[in-house]
Every structure is written in C-alpha cells, then in structure tokens.
C-alpha positions in Angstrom: -6.5 12.1 -23.2 -10.1 11.4 -22.5 -11.1 14.1 -24.9 -8.8 12.7 -27.6 -10.2 9.2 -27.2 -13.8 10.6 -27.2 -13.1 12.0 -30.6 -12.3 8.5 -31.8 -15.7 7.4 -30.3 -17.4 9.9 -32.7 -15.9 8.3 -35.7 -18.1 6.4 -38.1 -16.1 3.1 -38.1 -17.4 0.7 -35.3 -13.9 -0.7 -34.5 -12.5 2.8 -34.0 -15.5 3.8 -31.9 -15.0 0.8 -29.6 -11.3 1.5 -29.3 -12.1 5.2 -28.4 -14.7 4.4 -25.8 -12.6 1.7 -24.2 -9.4 3.8 -24.0 -11.4 6.9 -22.8 -12.9 4.7 -20.0 -9.5 3.2 -19.1 -7.9 6.6 -18.8 -10.8 8.0 -16.8 -10.8 5.0 -14.5 -7.1 5.2 -14.0 -7.2 8.9 -13.2 -10.0 8.6 -10.6 -9.8 5.2 -9.1 -6.1 4.6 -9.0 -4.5 8.0 -8.6 -7.2 10.1 -6.9 -8.2 7.7 -4.1 -5.4 5.2 -3.0 -2.4 7.5 -3.6 -3.5 10.4 -1.4 -4.8 8.0 1.2 -1.5 6.1 1.4 0.4 9.4 1.6 -1.9 10.5 4.6 -1.5 7.1 6.2 2.3 7.2 5.9 2.6 10.7 7.1 6.2 11.9 7.6 7.5 8.6 6.2 6.0 9.3 2.8 8.4 12.1 2.1 11.4 11.0 4.0 14.4 9.6 2.1 15.7 6.2 3.1 18.5 6.0 5.6 21.1 4.7 3.0 20.2 7.6 0.7 20.5 10.2 3.5 23.9 8.8 4.5 25.1 8.9 0.9 24.0 12.6 0.6 25.6 13.5 3.8 29.0 12.1 2.5 28.7 13.6 -0.9 30.9 16.6 -1.5 29.4 19.4 -3.5 31.2 19.9 -6.9 
C-alpha cells in the first residue's frame, strides 16, 4: 500500500501528491508503530493467556457435538 500511495505522490497534481504522501505516511506509521511494537509486546506480557480461549467458549466447545 505504501508503494501504491507513493505512486500518487509522484503525480503532477498537488492535491493528489499531498493525498499520496499523507496516506503512505499513515499506512507506514500504522504498520510500524501500532502493529509491530504494542501487539507483540502485549502478547509477550500476556503469555499463555494471549492464546487461551475464554472459559465460556471452552465450555461451549466441550458440550458441542461433532456433526
């Protein structure tokens, strides 16, 4: 997506350039700051609880009969 928005930044119209630069910066920031740093940190801090199903869901899965 960054590459696609960078193509918009190479256009000749100023409004399209600004849109392309802004969107490329937003996508790059989202990918690095939001998803690359806090998400793995939260998963590491939660440990086993990060991948465990809630109790109500485990009980429902145990009672469910395979079809």
